[in-house]
C-alpha positions as CSV (number, residue, x, y, z in Angstrom):
1,M,0.0,0.0,0.0
2,R,1.4,3.4,-0.8
3,K,1.5,6.2,1.7
4,V,-0.8,8.9,1.7
5,Y,1.8,11.2,3.4
6,P,5.2,10.5,4.6
7,N,4.9,11.1,8.1
8,A,2.5,8.2,8.9
9,S,3.6,4.8,8.2
10,F,1.3,1.8,7.8
11,T,1.8,-2.0,8.0
12,G,-0.5,-4.3,6.4
13,S,-4.1,-3.2,7.0
14,D,-3.1,-1.8,10.2
15,A,-2.0,2.0,10.5
16,V,0.3,3.2,13.0
17,I,1.6,6.5,13.8
18,S,5.1,7.2,13.5
19,E,6.9,7.6,17.0
20,R,7.2,11.5,17.3
21,P,6.2,14.1,19.4
22,P,2.4,14.8,18.7
23,P,1.9,17.5,16.1
24,K,0.1,20.8,17.3
25,L,-3.5,21.2,16.2
26,L,-4.1,23.6,13.5
27,L,-6.9,25.9,14.8
28,A,-8.1,29.2,13.4
29,A,-6.0,31.3,15.7
30,D,-2.8,29.6,14.4
31,T,-2.7,30.9,10.9
32,R,-4.6,33.2,8.5
33,K,-3.6,31.3,5.5
34,E,-5.6,28.8,3.6
35,A,-5.3,25.3,5.1
36,V,-5.0,22.2,2.8
37,L,-5.7,19.0,4.6
38,T,-5.6,15.6,3.1
39,V,-8.4,13.4,4.4
40,W,-8.4,9.7,4.0
41,K,-11.2,7.8,4.7
42,K,-9.6,5.1,7.0
43,S,-9.4,4.6,10.6
44,L,-5.8,4.3,12.4
45,L,-7.4,1.3,14.2
46,F,-7.7,-2.2,12.9
47,N,-11.1,-3.3,11.7
48,C,-12.7,0.0,12.5
49,N,-13.9,2.6,9.9
50,G,-13.3,6.4,10.3
51,F,-11.1,9.1,8.9
52,T,-7.4,9.9,9.3
53,V,-6.5,13.6,8.2
54,F,-3.1,15.2,7.5
55,D,-2.0,18.8,7.3
56,G,0.3,20.0,4.4
57,K,3.5,18.9,6.2
58,G,2.0,15.4,6.5
59,D,1.4,15.6,10.2
60,L,-1.7,14.1,11.6
61,V,-4.4,16.5,12.8
62,F,-7.4,14.7,13.0
63,R,-8.9,11.2,13.5
64,V,-12.2,9.4,13.7
65,D,-11.9,5.9,14.8
66,N,-15.4,5.3,16.4
67,Y,-17.2,5.0,12.8
68,M,-18.4,1.4,13.4
69,E,-21.5,-0.7,12.6
70,G,-24.2,0.3,15.3
71,N,-22.6,3.1,16.6
72,R,-23.4,5.5,13.6
73,G,-25.5,7.7,15.8
74,E,-22.8,9.2,17.5
75,I,-19.3,10.1,16.2
76,L,-16.2,11.6,18.1
77,L,-13.7,13.8,16.1
78,M,-10.5,13.7,18.0
79,D,-6.8,15.5,17.5
80,A,-3.9,13.4,16.7
81,T,-3.2,12.5,20.5
82,G,-6.8,11.2,20.6
83,K,-8.3,14.2,22.5
84,P,-12.0,14.8,21.8
85,L,-12.6,17.8,20.1
86,L,-16.4,17.5,18.8
87,T,-19.1,15.0,19.5
88,I,-21.5,14.5,16.5
89,R,-24.9,12.9,17.3
90,R,-28.0,12.4,15.2
91,K,-30.7,14.4,16.5
92,K,-33.6,12.0,18.1
93,M,-37.2,12.6,17.2
94,S,-36.5,14.9,14.1
95,L,-37.7,14.6,10.5
96,G,-35.1,14.2,8.0
97,D,-31.3,13.8,8.5
98,N,-30.5,16.1,11.2
99,W,-27.5,16.2,13.4
100,L,-25.9,18.1,16.2
101,V,-22.6,19.0,17.1
102,Y,-21.1,19.4,20.5
103,E,-17.9,20.6,22.0
104,G,-15.7,17.7,23.4
105,E,-17.7,14.9,24.9
106,T,-20.5,16.9,26.4
107,L,-24.0,16.5,25.0
108,V,-25.4,19.9,26.4
109,N,-25.5,23.0,24.4
110,P,-25.0,22.1,20.9
111,R,-22.7,24.5,18.7
112,L,-24.2,23.5,15.7
113,S,-27.1,21.9,13.9
114,V,-26.5,20.3,10.6
115,R,-29.6,19.5,8.3
116,K,-29.8,17.6,5.1
117,T,-31.8,19.7,2.4
118,V,-34.9,18.3,1.1
119,N,-36.0,21.3,-0.9
120,I,-36.3,19.8,-4.4
121,L,-36.5,23.3,-5.8
122,N,-32.8,24.1,-4.3
123,N,-30.9,20.9,-5.7
124,K,-27.6,22.8,-5.6
125,C,-27.8,22.8,-1.7
126,L,-26.8,19.6,0.1
127,A,-27.0,20.5,3.6
128,Y,-27.1,23.7,5.8
129,V,-25.7,24.6,9.3
130,I,-27.6,26.6,12.0
131,P,-26.1,27.6,15.4
132,G,-27.0,25.9,18.4
133,N,-30.3,23.7,18.3
134,S,-32.3,26.5,16.5
135,N,-34.9,25.7,13.9
136,N,-34.7,29.2,12.2
137,R,-33.9,28.7,8.6
138,N,-33.3,32.6,8.5
139,N,-30.2,32.1,10.6
140,I,-28.0,30.1,8.5
141,M,-24.3,30.0,9.3
142,Y,-23.2,27.7,6.4
143,E,-24.4,26.4,3.4
144,I,-22.9,23.3,1.6
145,E,-23.5,23.2,-2.2
146,G,-22.0,20.5,-5.0
147,S,-21.5,16.7,-4.9
148,Y,-19.9,14.8,-2.4
149,S,-20.1,11.5,-4.2
150,Q,-17.8,13.3,-6.6
151,R,-15.8,15.1,-4.0
152,C,-16.5,18.4,-5.2
153,C,-18.2,20.5,-2.4
154,S,-18.2,24.3,-1.4
155,V,-19.1,25.7,1.9
156,F,-20.3,29.3,2.1
157,D,-21.2,31.5,5.0
158,D,-23.9,33.8,5.7
159,K,-22.1,36.4,3.4
160,R,-21.8,34.0,0.5
161,R,-18.0,33.7,1.3
162,L,-16.3,30.5,0.1
163,V,-15.2,29.1,3.6
164,A,-14.2,25.7,2.8
165,E,-13.9,23.1,-0.3
166,I,-13.9,19.5,-0.7
167,K,-11.8,18.5,-4.0
168,R,-10.3,15.3,-5.3
169,K,-6.8,14.6,-4.6
170,E,-4.3,15.0,-7.7
171,A,-2.9,11.8,-9.1
172,V,0.8,11.4,-8.0
173,G,3.2,9.6,-10.5
174,G,0.4,8.7,-12.8
175,V,-1.6,6.8,-9.9
176,A,-4.8,8.4,-9.2
177,F,-6.3,8.3,-5.8
178,G,-9.9,7.1,-5.3
179,T,-12.5,8.8,-3.6
180,D,-11.4,7.6,-0.1
181,V,-8.5,10.0,-0.3
182,F,-9.4,13.8,-1.1
183,R,-8.7,17.4,0.0
184,L,-10.2,19.5,2.4
185,I,-9.4,23.3,1.7
186,V,-10.3,25.6,4.9
187,Q,-10.3,29.4,5.2
188,P,-9.3,29.4,8.9
189,D,-10.6,33.2,9.2
190,Y,-14.1,32.3,8.4
191,I,-14.8,28.6,9.8
192,R,-13.0,26.6,12.4
193,M,-10.7,23.7,11.3
194,D,-12.7,21.1,13.3
195,F,-16.0,22.4,12.3
196,A,-15.1,22.0,8.6
197,M,-13.9,18.5,9.2
198,A,-17.3,17.8,11.3
199,L,-19.1,18.8,8.1
200,V,-17.1,16.4,6.0
201,I,-18.1,13.5,8.4
202,L,-21.9,14.6,8.2
203,L,-21.7,14.6,4.4
204,D,-20.2,11.1,4.4
205,Q,-23.3,10.1,6.6
206,M,-25.9,11.8,4.3
207,F,-24.5,11.2,1.0
208,G,-21.5,8.7,1.2
209,S,-21.0,5.0,1.5
210,S,-21.8,5.5,5.2
211,R,-25.6,5.9,4.2
212,R,-27.1,2.6,4.6
């Protein structure tokens, strides 16, 4: 198996993080530059689905390891060291595909509510994000457009600024990457890095192979 990034080594079907000091998590306050992440739809744990995310230097920044059969109603986004950053939980007793995003492992006071669009008149919009647990469609923070199956999505804020993009990763040495390896491009001035990754996870739940 070829390496997605050189700073993480893999043996067989298991993924092993190279022994080195844990990288610093890249947050909005750390940089004003565009951040380009490589997202690999594979867990670092054996026999477990999830995501592994590297920065432009090849350092691990995010991971999802509890993306398992029977546990799809709750997903934990962690940093490289395994520290919980966000808990993503399907909203109970709701119509449609609705999810809540919480800080850390708490399940009170959600930061975001993410909902799949069901309006057939607006087929460009895949999902929209509202602060907290609000039901107010007039208070949209972010709107996601494009095609997740093609790994071609754009995230716009309430001022229609492009704050994040999902794009296919370019082929290297004539060997093309499949849809399990792609790029997440984030503008940290306008959206938190972990929030952007949470949106990727939820798009996979709504439109990806995890939707079963």
